[in-house]
C-alpha positions as MATLAB code, in Angstrom:
seq = 'MLAEGITGSIHVGLAALGSAVGVALIGMKAAEAVGRNPGAAGKILTQAIISSALAEGIVFFAIFLVK';
ca = [
      25.502   14.469   -1.559;
      24.038   14.326    1.753;
      21.331   16.421    1.527;
      20.520   14.356   -2.065;
      20.816   11.006    0.607;
      18.694   12.577    3.307;
      16.107   13.650    0.772;
      15.789   10.391   -1.244;
      15.509    8.459    2.530;
      13.007   10.912    2.930;
      10.850   10.451   -0.151;
      11.442    6.097    0.001;
      10.163    6.750    3.921;
       6.770    8.664    3.075;
       6.378    6.383   -0.007;
       6.427    3.113    2.585;
       3.852    5.477    5.218;
       1.285    6.387    2.778;
       1.715    2.555    1.369;
       1.347    0.949    4.777;
      -1.625    3.315    5.413;
      -3.264    2.617    2.304;
      -3.215   -1.232    2.900;
      -4.242   -0.852    6.179;
      -7.353    1.317    4.852;
      -7.892   -2.083    2.340;
      -7.645   -4.360    4.719;
     -10.007   -2.426    7.116;
     -12.734   -2.480    4.534;
     -12.456   -5.564    3.572;
     -12.930   -6.906    6.770;
     -16.172   -4.435    6.803;
     -17.680   -5.935    3.150;
     -17.267   -9.421    4.552;
     -19.280   -8.600    7.581;
     -21.624   -7.298    5.848;
     -21.840   -9.538    2.698;
     -20.295  -12.978    3.830;
     -20.968  -14.503    0.305;
     -18.888  -12.192   -1.536;
     -15.784  -12.983    0.422;
     -14.000  -14.979   -2.445;
     -14.714  -11.755   -4.800;
     -13.890   -8.904   -1.783;
     -10.702  -11.002   -0.843;
      -9.151  -11.125   -4.641;
      -9.939   -7.109   -4.512;
      -8.354   -6.960   -1.541;
      -5.480   -8.431   -2.688;
      -5.193   -6.618   -6.213;
      -5.341   -3.361   -4.333;
      -3.394   -4.553   -2.060;
      -0.132   -5.177   -4.518;
      -0.899   -1.667   -6.479;
      -0.321    0.116   -2.935;
       3.004   -1.555   -2.338;
       4.305   -1.075   -5.395;
       4.433    2.420   -4.754;
       7.287    2.250   -2.222;
       9.378   -0.425   -5.459;
       8.804    2.893   -7.760;
      10.159    5.325   -4.753;
      12.940    2.695   -4.427;
      14.144    2.731   -7.834;
      13.745    6.442   -8.838;
      15.938    7.485   -5.833;
      18.991    5.481   -7.068;
];
C-alpha cells in the first residue's frame, strides 16, 4: 500500500517537473520569436498560451490516473 502511494507521488512529481520544463522552453522560445519579429507578437502569444495549457494538462492526467 505504501509503495503504491510513493510510486504515484513520484509519477505526479515527474509529470510536474516535465510540464515545468516544457512551459519554460515555450516561454523562452516565444520571447525569442517576439524579439526576432515583433509584428507577430499576437500570433506568437496565442500559440504560446495554447502550448503551455497543453503542457500543463499532462499534470492533471497524471493526478487523475494515480487515484
